[in-house]
N, C-alpha and C positions, 0 to 999 in steps of 0.2 A: 406118390403116384407119378407114374411116367406119362409122357405124352400119349403113348400107345394105349395105356390104361384109361386115360381120359377119353380118348376117341371111342374106345369100347363101351364105356359107361354111357356116353351120349348116344351112341348107336342103339344101346339097349332101351334107353328112355324114349327115343324117337324112332319107332320102327318104320316110319314113312321115309326115312332117309337111309341111304346106303352108307356103309362104313367109309367108302371112298369120298362121298359127299361131305360127311362129317370131318374127315381128315383135311379136305380142302378148306373148310370153314375154320377149323382150329389153326391150321398153318397160316391162313390169311390174317386171323386176329393176332397171332404171335408176331408175324412179320410187321404188321401195322404198329404194334407196340414198339418193336425194335427200331423201326424207321423213325417213329416220332422221337424216341429217346436219342437217336443219332443226331437229330436236328435240335436237340436240347429242349423239346416240347415236353410239357407235363401231360401224363395220361391218367385220367381219373375214371374209375369204374364205380359208380354208386353202390354202396353195400358191400363192396369187395375191398377196394383200396386204391392207392394212387402210386404211380411210378414217376420218378423224376431223377434228374442228374444232380449229384453232389460233387463239389470240388474238394480234392485233397491237396493240401499245400505241400510244397517241397520240404523234405526233412533229411536229417542225417540218420542213417540206419547202421546196423552192425552186421557183418558177415558172421553167422554163428559158427562156422567152421574155423575161420582164422582169427576172429575177433577184430578184424580190420574195419575201420569206419568207412562207409560208402555213402554216396549221395543218392537219395531217392527223389526223382523228379516229381513235380506236381502232376496230378492226373484227375480225370473225371471218372466217376463210378456211378452205376445205376443204383438207385435206392428205392425200396418199396416200403410204404407205410400202410398197414392194414386199416380198413375202415372200421367205424364204430360197430356196425352190425356183425362183422367178422370177428372182431375182438370179443364181443359179448358171446358169440356162438362158441368160440374156442374156450372161453372161460366158463361155459356151462350155464350162462344166465338166460339163454334163449332155448 
């Protein structure tokens, strides 16, 4: 599902809101999550899951084209962990 499809679905379920209003809300929520992760805050949405930052250590990698060893620096990456309710729903238990 793309962001546009999400906006369309929400607009269909909430006829009192215009598509533009729904788009503003969806964009605001996504921007808030991105900003919190940029500050290394944890974002938890009950029943859905949580987002946090994980640290990847520096390592030695290999250039697949030349086989040459290259140094890969440490970095921070966003990580999502699905909540219990979502895991059960995906697994067909709900």
